[in-house]
BAGU-960516 format. One line per field, with one value per atom (N, C-alpha, C): residue number from 1; residue in one letter; atom name; x, y negated, z. Coordinates in pm, 1 decimal. Atoms other than C-alpha are relative to their C-alpha. Layout:
pos	c(NUM/...)
code	c(A/...)
site	c(CA/...)
x	c(X/...)
y	c(Y/...)
z	c(Z/...)
This chain:
pos	c(1/1/1/2/2/2/3/3/3/4/4/4/5/5/5/6/6/6/7/7/7/8/8/8/9/9/9/10/10/10/11/11/11/12/12/12/13/13/13/14/14/14/15/15/15/16/16/16/17/17/17/18/18/18/19/19/19/20/20/20/21/21/21/22/22/22/23/23/23/24/24/24/25/25/25/26/26/26/27/27/27/28/28/28/29/29/29/30/30/30/31/31/31/32/32/32/33/33/33/34/34/34/35/35/35/36/36/36/37/37/37/38/38/38/39/39/39/40/40/40/41/41/41/42/42/42/43/43/43/44/44/44/45/45/45/46/46/46/47/47/47/48/48/48/49/49/49/50/50/50/51/51/51/52/52/52/53/53/53/54/54/54/55/55/55/56/56/56/57/57/57/58/58/58/59/59/59/60/60/60/61/61/61/62/62/62/63/63/63/64/64/64/65/65/65/66/66/66/67/67/67/68/68/68/69/69/69/70/70/70/71/71/71/72/72/72/73/73/73/74/74/74/75/75/75/76/76/76/77/77/77/78/78/78/79/79/79/80/80/80/81/81/81/82/82/82/83/83/83/84/84/84/85/85/85/86/86/86/87/87/87/88/88/88/89/89/89)
code	c(M/M/M/A/A/A/F/F/F/K/K/K/A/A/A/I/I/I/H/H/H/D/D/D/V/V/V/L/L/L/I/I/I/N/N/N/E/E/E/W/W/W/D/D/D/P/P/P/I/I/I/G/G/G/V/V/V/N/N/N/D/D/D/A/A/A/P/P/P/E/E/E/A/A/A/Q/Q/Q/D/D/D/E/E/E/Y/Y/Y/D/D/D/D/D/D/Y/Y/Y/I/I/I/P/P/P/A/A/A/V/V/V/F/F/F/Q/Q/Q/L/L/L/I/I/I/T/T/T/D/D/D/G/G/G/A/A/A/R/R/R/D/D/D/E/E/E/V/V/V/I/I/I/A/A/A/N/N/N/H/H/H/L/L/L/E/E/E/H/H/H/I/I/I/A/A/A/R/R/R/D/D/D/L/L/L/I/I/I/G/G/G/L/L/L/P/P/P/P/P/P/S/S/S/P/P/P/I/I/I/R/R/R/D/D/D/E/E/E/C/C/C/N/N/N/L/L/L/R/R/R/I/I/I/A/A/A/Q/Q/Q/R/R/R/L/L/L/R/R/R/E/E/E/V/V/V/L/L/L/A/A/A/W/W/W/M/M/M/N/N/N/N/N/N)
site	c(N/CA/C/N/CA/C/N/CA/C/N/CA/C/N/CA/C/N/CA/C/N/CA/C/N/CA/C/N/CA/C/N/CA/C/N/CA/C/N/CA/C/N/CA/C/N/CA/C/N/CA/C/N/CA/C/N/CA/C/N/CA/C/N/CA/C/N/CA/C/N/CA/C/N/CA/C/N/CA/C/N/CA/C/N/CA/C/N/CA/C/N/CA/C/N/CA/C/N/CA/C/N/CA/C/N/CA/C/N/CA/C/N/CA/C/N/CA/C/N/CA/C/N/CA/C/N/CA/C/N/CA/C/N/CA/C/N/CA/C/N/CA/C/N/CA/C/N/CA/C/N/CA/C/N/CA/C/N/CA/C/N/CA/C/N/CA/C/N/CA/C/N/CA/C/N/CA/C/N/CA/C/N/CA/C/N/CA/C/N/CA/C/N/CA/C/N/CA/C/N/CA/C/N/CA/C/N/CA/C/N/CA/C/N/CA/C/N/CA/C/N/CA/C/N/CA/C/N/CA/C/N/CA/C/N/CA/C/N/CA/C/N/CA/C/N/CA/C/N/CA/C/N/CA/C/N/CA/C/N/CA/C/N/CA/C/N/CA/C/N/CA/C/N/CA/C/N/CA/C/N/CA/C/N/CA/C/N/CA/C/N/CA/C/N/CA/C/N/CA/C/N/CA/C/N/CA/C/N/CA/C)
x	c(-26.5/8288.8/-124.9/123.5/7923.0/-27.2/22.3/7900.2/91.6/-93.7/8209.1/-51.0/53.4/8050.6/-118.5/114.2/7729.7/50.8/-60.7/7936.6/49.2/-58.1/8117.1/-107.4/108.8/7791.8/-68.1/68.8/7627.7/83.3/-81.0/7920.4/42.2/-51.7/8037.1/-106.3/101.9/7715.7/-130.6/126.8/7417.2/25.1/-49.4/7563.6/-93.7/97.2/7254.9/42.8/-42.4/7438.1/137.5/-122.6/7753.8/123.9/-116.1/8017.8/109.9/-94.9/8208.6/142.7/-135.7/8507.7/60.3/-48.0/8538.7/53.2/-57.8/8780.4/-62.9/56.9/8623.7/-144.4/141.0/8276.8/-18.8/10.2/8352.7/-89.7/88.9/8144.0/-142.1/127.3/7844.0/-121.9/117.0/7607.7/12.8/-25.4/7751.1/-109.5/107.2/7468.1/-117.1/112.0/7227.6/29.8/-40.9/7422.5/-71.8/64.7/7276.2/-143.2/138.8/6915.3/-6.7/-4.4/7000.2/40.9/-44.8/7187.3/-114.6/110.5/6891.2/-109.3/101.2/6645.6/42.9/-49.0/6862.3/2.3/-8.4/6925.6/-137.8/137.5/6554.7/-74.3/61.5/6482.0/-97.9/89.4/6309.9/13.7/-0.8/6213.4/77.4/-75.3/6412.8/-78.7/84.0/6119.8/-0.2/-1.3/6123.9/133.7/-131.8/6497.0/7.9/-0.2/6456.0/-82.8/82.2/6177.2/73.8/-78.3/6404.6/109.6/-100.6/6680.3/-63.6/70.5/6426.7/-36.4/28.2/6321.2/124.5/-125.1/6685.0/24.2/-28.5/6727.7/-95.6/99.1/6405.2/-14.0/37.3/6331.2/119.1/-115.7/6676.7/103.1/-95.8/6897.3/-67.9/75.5/6625.8/-5.9/8.1/6633.0/-144.8/135.7/6320.5/-21.3/27.9/6145.4/56.7/-56.6/6294.7/-28.5/24.4/6173.3/130.3/-129.2/6533.8/60.5/-52.8/6636.0/-78.1/78.9/6349.5/58.5/-60.9/6503.3/136.3/-131.7/6848.4/-11.8/17.9/6723.3/-28.7/30.9/6583.3/124.6/-123.5/6907.0/99.2/-91.1/7106.9/-46.6/51.4/6879.1/41.1/-41.1/6947.5/149.8/-145.8/7319.1/43.0/-31.0/7330.3/-26.0/33.2/7159.3/104.5/-101.2/7404.8/132.8/-127.5/7707.6/-0.2/4.9/7594.8/-14.6/12.2/7495.3/136.4/-132.6/7838.3/93.3/-84.0/8003.8/-31.3/41.7/7806.8/28.5/-31.4/7913.7/146.7)
y	c(6.5/-3929.0/40.9/-36.0/-3898.1/149.3/-143.4/-3548.2/79.4/-67.4/-3445.6/-6.3/14.9/-3581.0/93.2/-90.9/-3387.0/143.8/-133.9/-3076.3/34.1/-25.7/-3108.8/26.5/-21.6/-3135.9/134.3/-124.9/-2847.1/122.5/-118.6/-2606.3/9.1/-3.0/-2706.8/-9.5/21.1/-2798.3/73.1/-67.0/-2650.4/149.9/-135.8/-2321.6/112.2/-98.8/-2097.6/146.1/-139.4/-1786.1/26.2/-20.4/-1838.0/30.8/-24.8/-1862.6/-105.8/110.9/-2170.8/42.5/-48.0/-1962.6/78.2/-78.8/-1780.7/-93.2/90.7/-1964.0/16.1/-24.0/-1803.1/-47.4/41.1/-1932.1/-149.3/142.5/-2300.4/-78.1/66.2/-2387.7/58.1/-73.2/-2177.5/-90.0/87.4/-2474.1/-117.5/115.6/-2709.7/-24.3/18.8/-2647.8/-80.9/68.7/-2804.4/-147.7/135.8/-3127.8/-108.1/108.8/-3334.3/-29.6/22.7/-3283.4/-62.0/57.8/-3358.8/-147.3/138.2/-3671.3/-86.2/75.5/-3781.2/-29.4/23.0/-3736.4/-112.5/101.0/-3945.6/-137.8/130.7/-4222.3/-53.4/43.4/-4230.6/-43.6/43.2/-4299.6/99.9/-102.2/-3971.1/4.7/-13.7/-3928.7/124.8/-114.8/-3687.5/129.3/-119.4/-3444.3/55.8/-43.8/-3433.1/67.4/-59.8/-3364.5/134.4/-124.8/-3099.7/106.8/-95.9/-2935.0/50.3/-42.0/-2930.3/99.4/-93.8/-2763.8/135.1/-125.6/-2504.6/71.9/-58.7/-2449.3/71.4/-61.7/-2380.9/130.0/-116.8/-2140.7/116.0/-107.4/-1947.9/43.4/-34.2/-1966.2/25.8/-17.4/-1990.0/97.3/-90.3/-1809.1/129.6/-119.8/-1566.6/33.5/-23.5/-1608.6/-2.3/4.9/-1541.3/-132.6/122.6/-1837.1/10.0/2.9/-1945.4/-134.0/125.9/-2204.2/-67.5/57.3/-2250.0/-75.0/65.9/-2332.9/-126.9/121.8/-2583.4/-116.3/104.3/-2780.2/-40.4/25.3/-2747.9/-82.9/73.3/-2869.0/-147.5/139.4/-3185.0/-71.2/58.8/-3248.9/-24.1/14.4/-3193.7/-111.3/110.3/-3428.3/-134.3/123.5/-3698.6/-21.3/8.2/-3622.0/-40.6/37.0/-3642.3/-148.0/141.3/-3980.7/-86.7/75.0/-4103.0/-5.0/-7.0/-3988.0/-90.0/83.4/-4155.8/-147.0/140.0/-4474.7/-52.4/38.8/-4483.4/-25.4/16.7/-4443.6/-129.7/120.6/-4737.1/-128.2/120.8/-4975.8/-33.1)
z	c(-141.9/1871.9/80.7/-69.4/1978.7/-11.6/17.5/1831.6/92.7/-90.0/2031.7/143.8/-135.5/2349.9/21.4/-9.6/2282.3/5.6/-1.7/2204.3/140.3/-132.0/2537.8/105.0/-95.9/2734.0/-26.1/31.5/2550.0/39.1/-27.1/2585.2/146.2/-136.8/2933.8/108.6/-103.5/3113.3/-28.7/35.0/2925.4/-14.0/22.9/2790.4/46.1/-48.0/2823.6/-16.4/16.6/2704.3/60.1/-76.0/2907.8/-81.8/86.0/2635.7/14.1/-5.1/2749.5/30.1/-27.5/2861.9/-116.2/113.8/2529.9/-109.0/101.2/2296.8/-138.6/133.1/1989.4/-12.4/2.2/2084.5/27.6/-32.8/2135.5/-95.8/95.5/1828.5/3.3/-8.3/1940.4/-14.6/-0.2/1982.8/-97.7/86.2/1720.0/-103.6/98.6/1471.5/56.4/-63.6/1722.5/28.7/-36.2/1773.4/-81.5/75.2/1483.3/45.2/-42.2/1595.1/139.1/-134.8/1958.7/-8.7/19.9/1850.2/-53.9/60.2/1638.1/101.7/-103.4/1924.3/94.5/-94.7/2155.6/-65.3/65.9/1903.7/-39.7/29.0/1817.2/125.4/-124.5/2184.0/59.5/-55.8/2264.5/152.5/-145.6/2628.5/39.9/-49.6/2841.4/-13.8/9.6/2839.3/-141.9/140.2/2458.3/-31.3/20.7/2453.3/72.2/-76.8/2724.6/-72.1/74.9/2522.8/-123.2/116.3/2219.9/41.9/-50.2/2423.6/31.2/-28.0/2537.4/-129.4/132.3/2175.9/-53.2/44.5/2091.6/76.5/-83.3/2383.3/-28.8/18.1/2325.9/-144.4/137.0/1955.9/-91.6/87.8/1801.6/57.9/-63.2/2052.0/42.9/-34.3/2166.2/147.7/-144.5/2543.3/47.6/-55.1/2751.5/73.7/-76.3/2919.5/141.0/-133.8/3250.5/66.9/-71.8/3505.1/43.3/-38.0/3617.0/-118.5/118.9/3260.7/-30.7/21.6/3237.3/78.4/-82.7/3523.9/-55.2/57.4/3370.7/-127.8/125.5/3031.8/25.0/-32.0/3187.9/51.9/-51.4/3375.1/-114.0/113.4/3055.3/-92.2/82.0/2860.7/59.6/-68.0/3118.1/-14.0/11.1/3108.0/-141.0/137.9/2728.3/-24.0/16.1/2736.9/72.1/-75.3/3004.1/-75.2/69.5/2808.5/-123.2/120.6/2487.7/34.5/-43.6/2671.7/44.0/-45.5/2835.5/-118.8/119.1/2494.8/-73.6/72.6/2355.9/75.8/-79.2/2633.4/-5.9)
């Protein structure tokens, strides 16, 4: 259930390559879910999660650095933490 929640945030809210409308690409970010889940459950700060999302975008997906994405990554890190906290209550 937690992995599905992370999937939904990554594909619908983070989506750095803009594939959320493509039915064939709905699993595009699924390989990154376990590490994101682990960071959150280990209590990583939002900045650490945001840095990990940036690592994914730049180093694994191959996108250039972007100050706009930096802000988005932090917002998504906070959102991921909120979603998982809500699930645990």
